[in-house]
C-alpha positions as CSV (number, residue, x, y, z in Angstrom):
1,M,-74.0,-120.8,118.3
2,K,-72.9,-121.9,114.8
3,R,-69.8,-123.6,116.0
4,E,-71.7,-125.6,118.7
5,S,-74.1,-126.8,116.0
6,I,-71.2,-128.0,113.8
7,E,-69.5,-129.7,116.8
8,L,-72.7,-131.5,117.8
9,L,-73.1,-132.8,114.3
10,L,-69.5,-133.8,114.0
11,D,-69.8,-135.8,117.3
12,W,-73.0,-137.5,116.0
13,L,-71.3,-138.4,112.7
14,A,-68.2,-139.7,114.5
15,A,-70.5,-142.1,116.5
16,I,-72.3,-143.2,113.3
17,R,-68.9,-143.8,111.5
18,A,-67.6,-145.8,114.5
19,G,-70.8,-147.9,114.6
20,D,-71.4,-146.7,118.2
21,V,-75.2,-146.9,118.2
22,D,-75.5,-146.1,122.0
23,R,-73.5,-142.9,121.6
24,A,-75.3,-141.9,118.4
25,T,-78.8,-142.4,120.0
26,A,-77.7,-140.6,123.2
27,T,-77.2,-137.4,121.2
28,M,-80.7,-137.5,119.9
29,A,-84.0,-136.6,121.5
30,G,-86.1,-139.7,122.1
31,D,-88.9,-138.4,119.9
32,V,-86.6,-137.3,117.0
33,V,-88.0,-137.4,113.5
34,W,-86.2,-137.7,110.2
35,R,-88.2,-136.6,107.2
36,G,-86.9,-137.6,103.8
37,A,-87.1,-135.8,100.6
38,T,-90.5,-137.3,99.9
39,D,-93.5,-137.4,102.3
40,D,-93.4,-141.2,102.5
41,L,-89.9,-141.3,103.9
42,V,-90.2,-140.7,107.7
43,C,-88.3,-142.3,110.6
44,A,-89.4,-141.7,114.2
45,G,-87.3,-142.3,117.3
46,A,-83.6,-142.3,117.9
47,D,-83.1,-146.0,117.3
48,E,-84.9,-146.0,113.9
49,V,-83.2,-142.8,112.8
50,V,-79.7,-144.0,113.6
51,S,-80.4,-147.4,112.0
52,N,-81.7,-145.9,108.8
53,F,-79.1,-143.2,108.6
54,S,-76.4,-145.8,109.0
55,K,-78.0,-148.0,106.3
56,A,-78.3,-145.0,103.9
57,R,-74.6,-144.1,104.5
58,D,-73.6,-147.7,103.8
59,R,-75.5,-147.8,100.5
60,L,-73.7,-144.7,99.1
61,D,-71.5,-145.7,96.2
62,D,-69.2,-142.8,96.7
63,V,-69.0,-139.4,98.2
64,E,-66.8,-136.8,96.7
65,A,-67.3,-134.1,99.3
66,I,-69.3,-133.1,102.3
67,E,-70.0,-129.7,103.8
68,L,-71.1,-128.7,107.3
69,I,-72.9,-125.4,107.5
70,G,-73.7,-124.1,111.0
71,R,-76.6,-122.0,112.0
72,E,-77.8,-121.0,115.5
73,N,-79.9,-124.0,116.3
74,A,-79.3,-126.1,113.2
75,A,-76.7,-127.4,110.8
76,V,-76.7,-128.5,107.2
77,L,-74.9,-131.6,106.1
78,A,-74.4,-131.5,102.4
79,S,-73.2,-134.7,100.6
80,H,-71.9,-134.5,97.0
81,A,-71.5,-137.5,94.8
82,P,-69.0,-137.6,91.9
83,D,-72.0,-138.0,89.4
84,G,-73.4,-134.6,90.6
85,R,-76.1,-135.9,92.9
86,E,-76.5,-134.0,96.1
87,I,-78.5,-134.3,99.3
88,F,-78.9,-131.7,102.0
89,N,-79.8,-132.8,105.5
90,V,-80.9,-130.1,107.9
91,F,-80.3,-131.1,111.6
92,T,-82.2,-129.1,114.3
93,F,-80.8,-129.0,117.8
94,S,-82.4,-128.2,121.2
95,D,-80.6,-128.5,124.6
96,G,-77.6,-130.2,123.0
97,Q,-79.6,-132.9,121.2
98,I,-80.7,-133.5,117.7
99,V,-84.5,-133.1,117.6
100,S,-85.2,-133.4,113.9
101,I,-83.6,-134.1,110.5
102,E,-85.1,-133.0,107.2
103,D,-83.8,-133.7,103.7
104,Y,-83.7,-131.3,100.8
105,A,-82.8,-131.8,97.2
106,R,-81.8,-128.1,96.8
107,R,-79.1,-126.2,98.7
108,E,-81.1,-123.0,98.7
109,D,-84.1,-124.7,100.4
110,A,-81.9,-126.3,103.0
111,L,-80.1,-123.1,103.9
112,L,-83.4,-121.2,104.1
113,A,-84.9,-123.9,106.4
114,A,-81.8,-124.0,108.6
115,S,-81.7,-120.2,108.9
116,S,-85.4,-120.0,109.9
117,I,-85.0,-122.3,112.9
118,S,-85.1,-120.4,116.1
């Protein structure tokens, strides 16, 4: 359900924002993988993904807007910077947990990927 996907992602983001590593890792599958926009950017395991996502968030100079776009078993987190830079993270869910994150530079590619997850 699209709403459930958005709510799962909101809960995870709240844990990240609060610095609650235990809660953030508990919402992820133990073997979760985060694939960055290039092939050399890969994080494996809940602890590494949470740590690196938190660091990436802290390095952002500014965020002008975010969007959450729900799909049946996925959600897209779109971050927009004031200078026009954008990143689109596709979160995939299974049994109420995040099982993968994949980054896209283009909105169309992220939406297509999220829509094709069954």
